[in-house]
N, CA, C and O atoms as a DFTB+ gen file, in Angstrom:
372 C
 N C O
     1  1      -8.116      25.506      -8.269
     2  2      -8.601      26.045      -9.520
     3  2      -7.538      26.941     -10.151
     4  3      -7.306      26.876     -11.358
     5  1      -6.899      27.767      -9.344
     6  2      -5.851      28.648      -9.857
     7  2      -4.646      27.862     -10.346
     8  3      -4.063      28.190     -11.379
     9  1      -4.273      26.824      -9.606
    10  2      -3.133      26.002     -10.011
    11  2      -3.425      25.289     -11.323
    12  3      -2.545      25.180     -12.177
    13  1      -4.649      24.805     -11.494
    14  2      -5.019      24.140     -12.744
    15  2      -4.927      25.112     -13.913
    16  3      -4.514      24.721     -15.005
    17  1      -5.300      26.362     -13.707
    18  2      -5.207      27.368     -14.762
    19  2      -3.756      27.603     -15.172
    20  3      -3.449      27.748     -16.355
    21  1      -2.874      27.637     -14.183
    22  2      -1.452      27.823     -14.476
    23  2      -0.916      26.636     -15.267
    24  3      -0.165      26.818     -16.226
    25  1      -1.290      25.436     -14.879
    26  2      -0.827      24.233     -15.579
    27  2      -1.318      24.233     -17.033
    28  3      -0.555      23.909     -17.943
    29  1      -2.579      24.591     -17.253
    30  2      -3.119      24.650     -18.607
    31  2      -2.367      25.701     -19.418
    32  3      -2.017      25.456     -20.573
    33  1      -2.117      26.860     -18.829
    34  2      -1.381      27.912     -19.524
    35  2       0.024      27.474     -19.913
    36  3       0.461      27.714     -21.039
    37  1       0.729      26.835     -18.992
    38  2       2.083      26.354     -19.271
    39  2       2.052      25.285     -20.356
    40  3       2.906      25.268     -21.242
    41  1       1.070      24.398     -20.284
    42  2       0.945      23.345     -21.296
    43  2       0.714      23.942     -22.679
    44  3       1.358      23.533     -23.645
    45  1      -0.199      24.905     -22.782
    46  2      -0.460      25.540     -24.073
    47  2       0.762      26.307     -24.569
    48  3       1.034      26.322     -25.770
    49  1       1.498      26.941     -23.666
    50  2       2.709      27.647     -24.075
    51  2       3.734      26.675     -24.656
    52  3       4.340      26.944     -25.693
    53  1       3.920      25.549     -23.981
    54  2       4.892      24.557     -24.455
    55  2       4.456      23.993     -25.809
    56  3       5.280      23.825     -26.708
    57  1       3.159      23.701     -25.954
    58  2       2.672      23.206     -27.245
    59  2       2.925      24.217     -28.352
    60  3       3.318      23.844     -29.458
    61  1       2.704      25.486     -28.066
    62  2       2.942      26.524     -29.065
    63  2       4.418      26.728     -29.346
    64  3       4.810      26.921     -30.497
    65  1       5.235      26.687     -28.317
    66  2       6.676      26.907     -28.469
    67  2       7.313      25.845     -29.360
    68  3       8.192      26.150     -30.166
    69  1       6.869      24.605     -29.213
    70  2       7.434      23.513     -29.998
    71  2       6.595      23.172     -31.234
    72  3       6.757      22.107     -31.832
    73  1       5.691      24.094     -31.611
    74  2       4.857      23.930     -32.813
    75  2       4.077      22.616     -32.789
    76  3       4.002      21.915     -33.798
    77  1       3.501      22.287     -31.639
    78  2       2.747      21.044     -31.482
    79  2       1.246      21.299     -31.372
    80  3       0.519      20.477     -30.814
    81  1       0.774      22.430     -31.899
    82  2      -0.647      22.758     -31.839
    83  2      -1.525      21.751     -32.551
    84  3      -2.697      21.593     -32.210
    85  1      -0.964      21.067     -33.542
    86  2      -1.762      20.082     -34.296
    87  2      -2.129      18.850     -33.467
    88  3      -2.938      18.030     -33.902
    89  1      -1.540      18.716     -32.277
    90  2      -1.876      17.589     -31.410
    91  2      -3.344      17.637     -30.985
    92  3      -3.928      16.613     -30.632
    93  1      -3.936      18.835     -31.021
    94  2      -5.344      18.999     -30.662
    95  2      -6.239      18.190     -31.595
    96  3      -7.301      17.726     -31.181
    97  1      -5.826      18.015     -32.842
    98  2      -6.641      17.292     -33.825
    99  2      -6.740      15.794     -33.522
   100  3      -7.547      15.101     -34.141
   101  1      -5.940      15.281     -32.589
   102  2      -6.036      13.878     -32.198
   103  2      -7.219      13.625     -31.265
   104  3      -7.626      12.479     -31.077
   105  1      -7.768      14.683     -30.685
   106  2      -8.914      14.553     -29.782
   107  2     -10.206      14.746     -30.565
   108  3     -10.278      15.637     -31.411
   109  1     -11.227      13.935     -30.307
   110  2     -12.505      14.104     -31.008
   111  2     -13.117      15.476     -30.716
   112  3     -13.057      15.970     -29.590
   113  1     -13.697      16.070     -31.735
   114  2     -14.290      17.399     -31.600
   115  2     -15.374      17.422     -30.527
   116  3     -15.473      18.380     -29.760
   117  1     -16.186      16.368     -30.473
   118  2     -17.279      16.328     -29.497
   119  2     -16.744      16.310     -28.065
   120  3     -17.358      16.883     -27.165
   121  1     -15.615      15.661     -27.854
   122  2     -15.025      15.647     -26.512
   123  2     -14.536      17.040     -26.122
   124  3     -14.730      17.474     -24.987
   125  1     -13.908      17.734     -27.057
   126  2     -13.435      19.088     -26.773
   127  2     -14.594      20.044     -26.523
   128  3     -14.541      20.855     -25.599
   129  1     -15.639      19.954     -27.338
   130  2     -16.807      20.823     -27.164
   131  2     -17.478      20.535     -25.822
   132  3     -17.916      21.460     -25.138
   133  1     -17.562      19.275     -25.448
   134  2     -18.145      18.915     -24.153
   135  2     -17.348      19.464     -22.987
   136  3     -17.923      19.953     -22.014
   137  1     -16.037      19.388     -23.076
   138  2     -15.192      19.931     -22.005
   139  2     -15.341      21.444     -21.910
   140  3     -15.461      21.991     -20.814
   141  1     -15.334      22.112     -23.044
   142  2     -15.470      23.568     -23.036
   143  2     -16.855      23.965     -22.526
   144  3     -16.984      24.938     -21.783
   145  1     -17.884      23.225     -22.916
   146  2     -19.235      23.497     -22.413
   147  2     -19.332      23.291     -20.914
   148  3     -19.985      24.070     -20.219
   149  1     -18.690      22.253     -20.413
   150  2     -18.682      21.999     -18.975
   151  2     -17.992      23.113     -18.208
   152  3     -18.439      23.501     -17.129
   153  1     -16.903      23.626     -18.763
   154  2     -16.211      24.748     -18.139
   155  2     -17.117      25.966     -18.119
   156  3     -17.144      26.698     -17.130
   157  1     -17.863      26.195     -19.202
   158  2     -18.793      27.327     -19.266
   159  2     -19.877      27.230     -18.209
   160  3     -20.216      28.228     -17.574
   161  1     -20.422      26.043     -18.014
   162  2     -21.455      25.850     -16.991
   163  2     -20.867      26.110     -15.605
   164  3     -21.506      26.741     -14.764
   165  1     -19.660      25.627     -15.373
   166  2     -19.003      25.851     -14.083
   167  2     -18.783      27.342     -13.832
   168  3     -19.019      27.825     -12.725
   169  1     -18.330      28.075     -14.857
   170  2     -18.098      29.514     -14.699
   171  2     -19.406      30.242     -14.435
   172  3     -19.452      31.133     -13.586
   173  1     -20.481      29.877     -15.152
   174  2     -21.783      30.519     -14.937
   175  2     -22.299      30.232     -13.530
   176  3     -22.794      31.135     -12.855
   177  1     -22.186      28.986     -13.086
   178  2     -22.632      28.611     -11.743
   179  2     -21.838      29.362     -10.682
   180  3     -22.413      29.854      -9.711
   181  1     -20.544      29.451     -10.856
   182  2     -19.703      30.168      -9.902
   183  2     -20.039      31.658      -9.898
   184  3     -20.037      32.288      -8.840
   185  1     -20.328      32.227     -11.075
   186  2     -20.709      33.632     -11.150
   187  2     -21.987      33.917     -10.380
   188  3     -22.095      34.936      -9.697
   189  1     -22.960      33.009     -10.492
   190  2     -24.215      33.176      -9.743
   191  2     -23.946      33.042      -8.246
   192  3     -24.491      33.809      -7.452
   193  1     -23.122      32.086      -7.856
   194  2     -22.813      31.911      -6.435
   195  2     -22.119      33.140      -5.861
   196  3     -22.411      33.539      -4.734
   197  1     -21.216      33.739      -6.609
   198  2     -20.526      34.933      -6.134
   199  2     -21.502      36.099      -6.042
   200  3     -21.439      36.889      -5.100
   201  1     -22.407      36.211      -7.015
   202  2     -23.360      37.318      -7.017
   203  2     -24.316      37.238      -5.834
   204  3     -24.591      38.248      -5.187
   205  1     -24.832      36.026      -5.545
   206  2     -25.799      35.902      -4.451
   207  2     -25.136      35.571      -3.119
   208  3     -25.820      35.486      -2.099
   209  1     -23.827      35.384      -3.108
   210  2     -23.035      35.155      -1.903
   211  2     -23.503      33.940      -1.107
   212  3     -23.566      33.982       0.122
   213  1     -23.830      32.863      -1.808
   214  2     -24.204      31.595      -1.169
   215  2     -24.031      30.474      -2.183
   216  3     -23.752      30.733      -3.354
   217  1     -24.194      29.229      -1.742
   218  2     -24.074      28.114      -2.668
   219  2     -25.275      28.076      -3.610
   220  3     -26.342      28.596      -3.285
   221  1     -25.097      27.464      -4.764
   222  2     -26.112      27.452      -5.802
   223  2     -27.240      26.480      -5.452
   224  3     -27.006      25.298      -5.201
   225  1     -28.463      27.001      -5.440
   226  2     -29.668      26.187      -5.318
   227  2     -30.827      27.018      -5.871
   228  3     -30.734      28.243      -5.949
   229  1     -31.896      26.362      -6.247
   230  2     -33.045      27.076      -6.809
   231  2     -33.605      28.044      -5.780
   232  3     -33.939      29.182      -6.110
   233  1     -33.708      27.597      -4.541
   234  2     -34.234      28.461      -3.480
   235  2     -33.362      29.708      -3.292
   236  3     -33.877      30.816      -3.141
   237  1     -32.044      29.518      -3.303
   238  2     -31.132      30.651      -3.126
   239  2     -31.242      31.628      -4.284
   240  3     -31.203      32.842      -4.080
   241  1     -31.377      31.109      -5.496
   242  2     -31.490      31.983      -6.671
   243  2     -32.787      32.780      -6.622
   244  3     -32.785      33.984      -6.880
   245  1     -33.899      32.114      -6.292
   246  2     -35.193      32.798      -6.245
   247  2     -35.220      33.839      -5.127
   248  3     -35.731      34.943      -5.316
   249  1     -34.674      33.493      -3.973
   250  2     -34.720      34.440      -2.855
   251  2     -33.761      35.618      -3.036
   252  3     -33.921      36.646      -2.378
   253  1     -32.786      35.485      -3.901
   254  2     -31.837      36.572      -4.160
   255  2     -31.979      37.127      -5.572
   256  3     -31.009      37.621      -6.148
   257  1     -33.184      37.048      -6.131
   258  2     -33.394      37.504      -7.501
   259  2     -33.140      39.001      -7.644
   260  3     -32.793      39.464      -8.731
   261  1     -33.309      39.768      -6.558
   262  2     -33.040      41.208      -6.640
   263  2     -31.574      41.480      -6.957
   264  3     -31.267      42.473      -7.617
   265  1     -30.663      40.623      -6.502
   266  2     -29.247      40.780      -6.823
   267  2     -28.964      40.380      -8.266
   268  3     -28.213      41.054      -8.970
   269  1     -29.564      39.289      -8.695
   270  2     -29.361      38.837     -10.072
   271  2     -30.062      39.754     -11.061
   272  3     -29.601      39.911     -12.192
   273  1     -31.165      40.358     -10.652
   274  2     -31.902      41.264     -11.529
   275  2     -31.048      42.436     -11.983
   276  3     -31.141      42.870     -13.131
   277  1     -30.219      42.946     -11.086
   278  2     -29.325      44.051     -11.445
   279  2     -28.340      43.597     -12.521
   280  3     -28.095      44.323     -13.484
   281  1     -27.779      42.409     -12.360
   282  2     -26.839      41.892     -13.357
   283  2     -27.530      41.661     -14.694
   284  3     -26.968      41.983     -15.741
   285  1     -28.748      41.103     -14.676
   286  2     -29.490      40.877     -15.928
   287  2     -29.858      42.196     -16.595
   288  3     -29.785      42.309     -17.818
   289  1     -30.248      43.184     -15.816
   290  2     -30.597      44.493     -16.363
   291  2     -29.378      45.150     -17.008
   292  3     -29.478      45.720     -18.094
   293  1     -28.242      45.070     -16.347
   294  2     -27.013      45.631     -16.903
   295  2     -26.637      44.928     -18.199
   296  3     -26.234      45.581     -19.161
   297  1     -26.760      43.619     -18.236
   298  2     -26.461      42.853     -19.456
   299  2     -27.389      43.250     -20.588
   300  3     -26.944      43.423     -21.723
   301  1     -28.676      43.397     -20.296
   302  2     -29.634      43.806     -21.327
   303  2     -29.299      45.200     -21.854
   304  3     -29.382      45.442     -23.058
   305  1     -28.924      46.111     -20.966
   306  2     -28.545      47.464     -21.384
   307  2     -27.315      47.427     -22.290
   308  3     -27.265      48.136     -23.295
   309  1     -26.336      46.615     -21.946
   310  2     -25.144      46.493     -22.785
   311  2     -25.482      45.928     -24.161
   312  3     -24.936      46.379     -25.168
   313  1     -26.376      44.945     -24.210
   314  2     -26.785      44.376     -25.509
   315  2     -27.486      45.411     -26.372
   316  3     -27.236      45.484     -27.575
   317  1     -28.364      46.213     -25.773
   318  2     -29.072      47.254     -26.521
   319  2     -28.082      48.289     -27.034
   320  3     -28.154      48.684     -28.198
   321  1     -27.165      48.733     -26.192
   322  2     -26.163      49.706     -26.613
   323  2     -25.273      49.155     -27.721
   324  3     -24.872      49.889     -28.624
   325  1     -24.969      47.875     -27.652
   326  2     -24.166      47.248     -28.699
   327  2     -24.891      47.286     -30.039
   328  3     -24.280      47.573     -31.068
   329  1     -26.190      46.997     -30.033
   330  2     -26.971      47.013     -31.270
   331  2     -27.156      48.430     -31.807
   332  3     -27.138      48.645     -33.019
   333  1     -27.331      49.385     -30.914
   334  2     -27.564      50.776     -31.328
   335  2     -26.307      51.383     -31.946
   336  3     -26.403      52.208     -32.854
   337  1     -25.138      50.986     -31.467
   338  2     -23.892      51.595     -31.933
   339  2     -23.266      50.874     -33.116
   340  3     -22.128      51.183     -33.469
   341  1     -23.956      49.928     -33.747
   342  2     -23.446      49.250     -34.941
   343  2     -23.957      49.943     -36.195
   344  3     -25.045      50.518     -36.203
   345  1     -23.149      49.878     -37.265
   346  2     -23.646      50.393     -38.534
   347  2     -24.346      49.261     -39.280
   348  3     -24.561      48.189     -38.715
   349  1     -24.701      49.487     -40.530
   350  2     -25.469      48.493     -41.301
   351  2     -24.686      47.215     -41.569
   352  3     -25.280      46.163     -41.803
   353  1     -23.373      47.295     -41.539
   354  2     -22.535      46.120     -41.787
   355  2     -22.223      45.352     -40.507
   356  3     -21.555      44.319     -40.558
   357  1     -22.692      45.836     -39.372
   358  2     -22.456      45.160     -38.112
   359  2     -21.192      45.573     -37.408
   360  3     -20.817      44.979     -36.397
   361  1     -20.521      46.596     -37.934
   362  2     -19.274      47.079     -37.328
   363  2     -19.600      48.247     -36.392
   364  3     -20.591      48.949     -36.593
   365  1     -18.765      48.450     -35.372
   366  2     -18.997      49.594     -34.478
   367  2     -18.881      50.914     -35.237
   368  3     -18.059      51.049     -36.143
   369  1     -19.705      51.878     -34.861
   370  2     -19.662      53.205     -35.512
   371  2     -18.438      53.972     -35.096
   372  3     -18.237      55.102     -35.542
């Protein structure tokens, strides 16, 4: 996984260095969105596995809900604080 990240980073650097960013437009938008969505699901699944310290399954998630509850509570608190600290235009105070 780490090696793949390095390869992607080097590839994007080379594309940017040689001004080849427009090559992305040759790929269908739906394919790119699907790949990015798949990466998001993988990251979320891995995050849950790390939090509960076991492989992902419904039983493991339910039995370790006390660990996930802390993460969900912290996320909810951050969302509330984000909304409270915005002005009327949506910018931070």
